[in-house]
C-alpha positions, -999 to +999 in steps of 0.1 A: +018+427+664+056+415+669+045+383+684+020+376+654+043+383+628+069+361+645+043+333+648+036+336+609+073+335+601+079+303+622+049+287+609+060+292+574+094+278+579+086+249+597+056+240+571+086+242+542+109+221+566+080+195+575+074+186+539+109+173+534+105+141+559+096+130+594+134+139+606+128+176+598+092+171+614+109+160+649+128+190+649+101+212+643+084+199+675+118+207+694+117+241+683+079+248+689+083+235+724+114+260+730+093+287+719+065+276+743+092+275+773+102+309+765+066+323+762+066+332+727+039+308+720+011+296+741+005+257+745-028+265+725-010+283+697+017+255+697-008+228+689-029+249+664+006+252+647+013+214+647-024+209+633-019+235+604+014+219+595+001+184+594-028+196+568-003+216+550+018+184+545-011+162+532-021+188+506+016+189+496+016+152+492-016+153+471-002+178+448+031+159+443+011+127+436-009+146+409+020+161+391+037+126+389+007+108+377+004+134+350+042+133+342+041+092+341+010+093+313+034+119+291+065+102+294+057+065+304+035+054+277+033+085+254-002+088+251-005+122+257+025+137+243+015+167+223+030+157+189+030+175+158+000+168+138+019+155+107+037+128+131+002+114+144-010+112+106+020+092+094+016+057+088+040+029+082+034-002+064+049-031+045+048-069+037+070-096+034+064-125+008+084-160+008+076-178-023+082-212-040+080-212-078+079-239-101+082-235-137+082-255-167+078-247-204+073-275-231+096-278-261+117-250-248+151-267-244+148-257-208+146-279-180+120-275-150+128-248-129+123-246-091+131-214-072+129-200-037+119-161-038+115-133-016+100-098-019+103-072+009+081-036+006+082-010+032+069+023+030+056+056+048+028+079+041+021+112+061-009+136+058+008+169+064-025+188+061-060+183+052-048+190+015-014+175+013+001+141+017+035+126+007+049+091+009+077+069+000+082+034-004+113+010-010+113-027-023+135-054-031+141-067-068+163-053-097+156-028-123+125-048-137+095-024-135+073-056-133+092-076-106+101-071-067+112-105-062+146-116-052+157-151-060+174-171-034+208-177-053+246-165-056+256-180-023+238-156+003+244-125-020+232-091-001+203-078-026+200-043-031+166-022-024+152+001-046+130+031-045+091+017-052+074+049-051+080+085-041+052+109-047+032+142-033-005+146-036-028+176-032-063+175-023-078+209-028-115+196-020-132+162-008-138+148-044-104+157-063-069+146-055-037+154-080-004+134-074+030+134-090+063+117-087+062+077-088+032+063-073+007+030-074-012+030-105-046+047-099-062+031-129-088+007-118-083-028-133-104-059-123-072-081-130-039-080-146-045-084-182-030-050-191-012-038-159+016-061-135+006-053-100+044-042-095+043-012-121+046+022-105+042+047-131+060+080-132+040+113-140+010+131-129-024+116-123-056+129-108-088+113-092-123+128-093-151+111-071-184+123-069-217+109-054-245+114-077-268+094-056-260+077-020-253+044-038-239+059-071-206+072-074-188+085-105-152+088-110-127+101-134-090+094-138-068+111-159-031+106-160+002+112-180+028+089-175+063+093-188+079+062-205+113+074-216+135+104-217+162+111-243+190+135-238+195+136-279+159+144-290+127+154-280+108+124-291+103+112-257+078+080-253+048+088-231+015+078-224-017+095-214-051+081-207-087+092-193-106+066-174-143+074-164-165+049-147-192+043-122-193+024-090-229+015-082-243-001-050-277-015-059-284-029-021-265-044+004-262-074-016-251-065-051-227-038-065-215-032-103-185-014-108-177-004-146-152+017-164-138+024-198-104+038-205-089+058-235-050+050-238-030+075-261+008+065-267+034+090-285+067+078-298+065+043-287+069+036-325+103+036-338+119+030-301+132-003-288+117-012-253+133-046-248+167-035-231+180-011-205+156-026-177+124-015-199+109-048-192+096-052-226+092-092-237+096-085-275+068-100-288+051-069-302+058-066-340+090-050-345+111-039-375+145-057-382+164-034-360+143-042-329+124-009-327+084-013-323+061-008-352+032+007-336+023+033-308-006+011-294-034+034-287-064+017-271-097+013-259-101-009-227-131-018-205-135-032-172-166-045-154-171-065-120-205-072-106-206-089-070-231-103-047-222-100-008-237-112+023-249-147+008-262-169+036-243-201+037-205-210+034-198-189+005-207-154+015-193-135-015-194-142-054-182-119-084-180-120-119-155-097-136-139-091-170-114-071-190-113-059-227-087-041-249-085-033-283-054-013-298-050+010-326-027-015-344-054-025-367-036-027-399-018-059-386-032-092-397-021-126-387-015-158-410-051-163-407-062-129-422-074-114-388-065-083-370-038-094-341-049-065-318-074-077-294-072-090-257-099-101-231-103-117-197-131-133-180-132-148-142-150-153-112-142-150-076-159-163-046-155-174-008-146-140+015-146-106-001-114-098+017-091-123+035-083-102+068-085-130+094-080-167+105-102-188+083-113-165+058-105-177+022-110-167-014-107-186-049-103-167-079-099-181-115-096-163-149-091-172-185-076-146-208-063-139-243-039-112-251-030-111-290+004-100-301-001-063-305-032-057-285-011-040-260+026-029-252+044-063-241+062-042-215+031-037-191+010-071-185+016-095-158+049-109-158+039-143-144+015-150-172+036-167-198+066-143-191+045-113-194+044-119-233+018-108-253+004-134-281-004-156-252-035-174-235-043-196-210-055-201-172-049-189-140-063-203-105-056-185-072-063-197-037-057-176-007-064-187+032-059-165+062-037-176+090-040-145+109-050-108+107-015-102+093-009-136+078-019-154+047-009-185+024-018-190-010-014-207-041-012-194-078-012-219-108-009-208-144-015-230-178-005-210-206+007-210-243+008-189-276-023-178-293-005-185-324+028-199-338+051-190-363+044-218-386+016-245-382+040-273-375+058-257-345+058-280-314+034-266-289+050-247-260+028-249-232+041-234-195+030-246-162+036-225-129+031-230-093+035-202-069+030-209-031+029-178-011+034-170+026+027-132+032+030-113+064+018-074+065+022-048+090 
């Protein structure tokens, strides 16, 4: 028993030593030979011990290799690191736009204007759980809610960034979501007759979507927006809205999207929205002190019908339109007509989405937005400087340079619907924008 215990002790010690390298293994051979010379081990026992030690060394090397491989996977490329779920569900996105803009308005007393401009936007959205999501974004631009452009001027000044949006969203079940804060406008619009694309409303909104049939979806979007807050009185301007609609896919080749919107505005009448960064163009009817005469409650409608997967060089065609009529129907222009209607009609064709090299889309629309059809601090700021009492044409072309890059042309030819006096000279405006956009 003593000899057996001694053999087991020496075998364990030598096995551990052998794993450290060939130098130690050589010393183990000398020690075993000494044990054989002293008669503690027989030659057969010594040979068997060496064989067992070699087998153990191979096993240990394989074990070390497996551990090293696992560590490399976790620490090398980070593919299997156990990150929190909300980190995995966080998305970072943004874009940079470089623009040339040429602008000229006839008989305005102002020369042709050429500008270099740029826009930067970046944002993070994180799905914190199956019900909760939060996000925020930053953008270039000043305090104008209808523009994120920075003009290249002022001897290389360093412009500021601003909060573009910051919101929290709760989704209690699949078909309903509720969000609050400052967010991208959830109201569906076929174009920007009423809402400039840079506007980020502030308040509360909800979206309800329900599939009645596999190819027919109903949606409803209610919202409450805060327009201004006064410390001196309780008459804060605000807007509420409800937009019901349908999204109907007749087949793989035809779809229809249709929605109507009811807008209610409170305390716009009697307030001034042309100063303090509010973005008002000053073309709505105003009192002598510059305050607005109406609240501009309105009814609006949007429609788009599209044809997809068309054989040939033009795989997609869609017709779209918008209409709005405000509650300022007691206003009549010089011809005796109510000045409270706006409408837009257009067509787009080419690729349904421009997402890669060689894809393209052309879009055209004509619109008229009468003086009191809609608040003048919401419409597209590029169409006659965002004014109401404006009509004209817009033509757009976009071409894909890569999955992340497009180049586009946008041309406006616009003018007032009516002039203050019949003999006033025409003030037609031409605007050309050439854009390079990179997204990530």
